[in-house]
C-alpha positions in Angstrom: -70.6 -62.2 -49.4 -67.8 -61.3 -51.8 -64.5 -63.1 -52.3 -61.4 -61.4 -53.6 -60.1 -63.6 -56.4 -56.5 -63.6 -57.7 -57.0 -66.1 -60.5 -59.2 -68.9 -61.8 -57.2 -71.8 -63.3 -59.1 -74.2 -65.6 -58.3 -77.8 -66.2 -56.0 -78.3 -63.3 -54.8 -81.8 -62.3 -53.1 -81.5 -58.9 -55.7 -79.7 -56.8 -57.8 -82.7 -56.0 -59.1 -85.8 -57.9 -59.8 -85.6 -61.6 -59.9 -82.5 -63.8 -60.7 -79.4 -61.9 -61.2 -75.7 -62.0 -59.2 -74.0 -59.1 -60.2 -70.6 -57.7 -57.4 -68.8 -55.9 -58.5 -66.3 -53.3 -56.5 -63.4 -51.9 -55.6 -63.0 -48.3 -53.8 -65.4 -46.0 -53.2 -65.5 -42.2 -49.8 -67.1 -42.7 -46.7 -65.7 -44.4 -44.6 -68.8 -45.3 -41.0 -68.1 -46.3 -41.4 -70.3 -49.3 -44.9 -69.0 -50.4 -45.5 -69.9 -54.1 -48.5 -67.5 -54.4 -47.2 -64.2 -52.9 -49.8 -62.3 -54.9 -52.4 -64.0 -52.7 -50.9 -62.9 -49.3 -52.8 -59.6 -49.3 -56.5 -59.5 -49.6 -56.3 -56.1 -51.4 -56.0 -55.7 -55.2 -52.5 -55.2 -56.4 -50.8 -54.0 -59.6 -48.5 -56.7 -60.9 -45.6 -55.9 -63.3 -44.1 -58.8 -65.2 -40.7 -57.5 -66.2 -40.0 -60.3 -68.6 -42.8 -59.1 -70.8 -42.1 -55.3 -70.7 -41.0 -53.8 -74.1 -39.9 -50.6 -72.5 -42.2 -48.5 -74.7 -43.1 -46.0 -71.9 -46.8 -46.0 -72.7 -47.6 -46.8 -69.0 -45.8 -43.6 -67.9 -47.6 -41.6 -70.6 -51.1 -42.6 -69.5 -50.6 -42.7 -65.7 -52.1 -39.6 -64.2 -50.5 -40.3 -60.8 -46.9 -40.4 -61.9 -46.4 -44.0 -60.7 -44.3 -45.3 -63.6 -40.7 -44.4 -64.5 -39.2 -45.9 -67.6 -35.5 -45.2 -67.0 -34.9 -46.9 -64.7 -38.0 -49.0 -64.9 -39.7 -48.5 -61.5 -43.3 -48.3 -60.1 -44.2 -46.2 -57.1 -47.1 -48.4 -55.8 -47.8 -46.0 -52.9 -49.2 -43.5 -55.4 -51.2 -46.1 -57.4 -55.0 -45.8 -57.3 -55.4 -49.1 -59.3 -57.3 -47.2 -62.0 -56.2 -49.6 -64.7 -55.1 -47.0 -67.3 -51.6 -48.4 -67.5 -52.9 -51.9 -67.8 -55.2 -50.9 -70.7 -52.3 -49.1 -72.3 -49.8 -51.9 -72.0 -49.9 -53.7 -75.4 -47.4 -56.4 -74.3 -49.4 -57.5 -71.3 -46.7 -56.7 -68.7 -49.1 -55.1 -66.3 -52.2 -56.5 -64.6 -54.4 -55.8 -61.6 -54.6 -58.9 -59.4 -57.7 -59.1 -57.3 -61.3 -58.7 -58.1 -64.3 -59.2 -55.8 -66.9 -61.8 -56.9 -70.1 -62.9 -55.3 -70.7 -66.6 -55.3 -73.5 -66.1 -57.8 -71.2 -64.3 -60.2 -68.5 -67.0 -59.8 -70.9 -69.8 -60.5 -71.3 -69.4 -64.3 -67.6 -69.1 -64.7 -67.0 -72.4 -63.0 -69.9 -74.2 -64.7 -68.2 -73.6 -68.1 -66.0 -76.7 -67.3 -68.9 -78.9 -66.1 -68.3 -81.5 -68.8 -64.7 -82.0 -67.6 -65.8 -82.6 -64.0 -67.6 -85.8 -65.0 -64.2 -87.7 -64.8 -64.4 -87.4 -61.0 -63.2 -83.8 -60.9 -64.9 -80.6 -59.7 -64.1 -77.2 -58.2 -61.3 -76.5 -55.7 -61.1 -73.2 -53.8 -57.5 -72.5 -52.8 -55.5 -69.4 -52.1 -54.5 -67.6 -49.9 -56.9 -69.0 -47.4 -60.5 -69.6 -48.4 -61.8 -69.9 -44.9 -61.3 -66.1 -44.4 -64.4 -66.0 -46.5 -66.2 -68.9 -45.0 -69.8 -67.6 -45.5 -69.3 -66.8 -49.2 -67.4 -70.1 -49.9 -70.2 -72.0 -48.1 -72.7 -70.4 -50.4 -70.6 -71.1 -53.5 -70.1 -74.8 -52.5 -73.8 -75.2 -51.9 -74.6 -73.8 -55.3 -72.2 -76.2 -56.9 -73.6 -79.2 -54.9 -77.1 -78.3 -56.1 -75.7 -78.8 -59.6 -73.9 -82.1 -58.8 -70.4 -80.6 -58.8 -67.9 -82.0 -56.3 -66.0 -79.5 -54.2 -62.6 -79.4 -52.5 -61.3 -76.9 -49.9 -57.5 -76.2 -50.0 -56.6 -74.8 -46.6 -53.6 -74.0 -44.4 -55.8 -74.8 -41.4 -55.2 -71.5 -39.6 -58.9 -70.6 -39.2 -61.6 -70.8 -36.6 -63.4 -74.2 -36.2 -66.6 -72.2 -36.8 -65.4 -71.4 -40.3 -64.7 -75.1 -41.0 -68.1 -76.1 -39.6 -69.9 -73.7 -42.0 -68.2 -75.0 -45.1 -67.9 -78.8 -44.4 -71.6 -79.7 -45.2 -70.9 -78.8 -48.8 -67.2 -80.0 -49.0 -66.3 -83.4 -50.5 -62.6 -83.3 -49.8 -60.3 -81.1 -47.7 -56.7 -80.6 -48.9 -54.9 -79.7 -45.7 -51.4 -78.3 -45.4 -48.9 -79.4 -42.8 -45.9 -77.1 -43.0 -44.1 -78.5 -40.0 -44.7 -80.1 -36.6 -42.4 -78.1 -34.2 -44.4 -75.1 -33.0 -41.5 -72.7 -32.7 -40.0 -73.7 -36.1 -43.5 -73.3 -37.6 -43.7 -69.8 -36.2 -40.3 -68.9 -37.7 -41.3 -70.3 -41.1 -44.9 -69.0 -41.3 -45.4 -66.3 -38.7 -47.6 -68.4 -36.5 -47.4 -71.6 -34.4 -49.3 -74.6 -35.5 -51.5 -75.2 -32.4 -54.8 -74.3 -34.0 -53.9 -75.9 -37.3 -53.2 -79.3 -35.8 -56.3 -78.9 -33.5 -58.5 -78.3 -36.5 -57.0 -81.4 -38.3 -57.7 -83.5 -35.3 -61.3 -82.3 -35.3 -61.7 -83.1 -39.0 -60.6 -86.6 -38.2 -63.2 -86.9 -35.4 -65.9 -85.8 -37.9 -64.8 -88.3 -40.5 -64.1 -85.6 -43.1 -62.0 -87.0 -46.0 -58.6 -85.2 -45.9 -55.6 -85.2 -48.2 -52.5 -83.9 -46.5 -50.1 -81.7 -48.4 -46.6 -81.4 -47.0 -44.2 -78.9 -48.6 -40.6 -80.2 -48.3 -38.4 -77.2 -47.9 -34.6 -77.8 -47.3 -33.5 -76.4 -44.0 -37.0 -75.4 -42.9 -39.1 -78.6 -42.3 -37.3 -81.5 -44.0 -35.6 -83.2 -41.0 -36.3 -86.8 -40.0 -37.6 -85.6 -36.7 -40.3 -83.5 -38.4 -41.5 -86.4 -40.5 -41.5 -88.8 -37.7 -43.6 -86.4 -35.6 -45.9 -85.9 -38.6 -46.3 -89.7 -39.0 -47.2 -90.1 -35.3 -49.8 -87.4 -35.5 -51.3 -88.4 -38.7 -51.7 -92.0 -37.5 -54.3 -90.6 -35.1 -56.3 -89.0 -37.8 -58.6 -91.8 -39.2 -60.1 -89.8 -42.1 -56.8 -89.0 -43.8 -57.0 -90.6 -47.2 -53.5 -89.7 -48.7 -50.4 -87.7 -48.1 -48.7 -85.8 -50.8 -45.2 -84.4 -50.6 -44.6 -81.2 -52.5 -40.9 -80.6 -53.2 -39.7 -77.0 -52.8 -39.0 -75.1 -56.0 -37.8 -71.5 -56.2 -39.7 -70.8 -59.4 -42.0 -68.2 -57.8 -39.3 -65.5 -57.4 -40.7 -63.7 -60.5 -44.0 -63.4 -58.7 -42.4 -61.5 -55.8 -40.8 -59.1 -58.3 -44.2 -58.7 -60.1 -45.9 -57.8 -56.9 -43.2 -55.5 -55.7 -42.7 -57.3 -52.4 -39.6 -58.7 -50.7 -38.6 -62.2 -51.9 -38.4 -64.4 -48.8 -37.9 -67.7 -50.6 -35.0 -69.8 -49.2 -31.9 -70.0 -51.4 -32.1 -73.8 -51.4 -32.2 -76.5 -54.2 -35.2 -78.7 -55.0 -35.0 -81.9 -53.0 -34.0 -84.8 -55.2 -36.0 -88.0 -55.7 -33.9 -90.0 -53.3 -34.3 -87.6 -50.4 -38.1 -87.4 -51.0 -38.3 -91.1 -51.1 -36.5 -91.3 -47.7 -39.0 -89.0 -46.2 -41.9 -90.8 -47.8 -40.5 -94.1 -46.3 -40.8 -92.6 -42.8 -44.5 -91.9 -43.4 -45.1 -95.3 -45.0 -43.7 -97.1 -41.9 -46.4 -95.5 -39.8 -49.4 -94.9 -42.1 -51.6 -97.3 -44.0 -52.4 -94.9 -46.8 -51.0 -93.7 -50.2 -47.9 -91.5 -49.8 -47.4 -89.6 -53.1 -44.6 -87.4 -54.3 -45.7 -84.6 -56.6 -43.4 -84.3 -59.6 
C-alpha cells in the first residue's frame, strides 16, 4: 500500500480541469523514445545530478563514504551508490537530490489537502507518472480518501495495465487522461517497447463503461505524426462515446537535462517542435471525424 513518488507539483493547470495538484509516481511499463519524465521510468529511488547547478566545490566527494563522486572530471559511479543522502545533504547549491520516496495514501493525503481551497475552481488531484495503475490498490485508497473530502480526482495513464487495475480505481475517478502514442502496433512497439493492443482495448472498455476520458496525443516528428496515424486515431476514437476532448501535445526536446541528471541514455529524437500550422493540420483530421473539442497544448 505504498506508492513511490518522484514529485508533487502544486497549482498545475494542464493535468485536468481547473487548478490541480499533480502527483508523479515512479515506474512505467513503457519506455517511450520521447519520454519527458525519464526519472519516472524506474520504480526505484535514484540519485539525480543537476550539472547546471553544480559549483564544483567537491563537497560531495568529501562526504561520500562509497567513493561514488569524482570532481575532475565530474562523474558519479551510481553502481556504488547506496542512496544514503550524505552527498545531497552536503551539496549547498542543490545540484544533487534523491528522486523517489515511498508514501502510503494516508501520508500523501495531508500534503494534497494543503491546496484544497484552490480545488474549488473545479480542480482537484491528478495522479500521473510513470504509470499510476502499477499501484492500483494504493491509488484506489488515495482516491477514495479524496472523494470522502469532496476532492475531484483524475487518473493520467498510458493505458498499459490490466483491466482489473482500471476497475479498482474507476469508482473513485472523475476523469481519465488517456495517452494515445500511435495507432500502428509495430510502430508503437518501436517507439515505446510494447504494442498497443491492450492499451486500445482498455480505452474501448472505458467507453463502454461511460467513463469520461480526455485523450492525450503526443505529436512527435518521424514517430507518430503521419496523416495515416491521425486518420486511424480519428476512426477509432469515433467509436468511444465517452471521450470528452482530445489534446495534442507537441514534442519538445527540453527534457534532455533530465536524462543527464538521472545518468541514463538520452533517447529523445533529434527533431524540432511541430509548428502551429502542422498541428492545426492534424487537428483538422480529428475535427472532420469527431464531434468534440480538439485542443492544442501550447
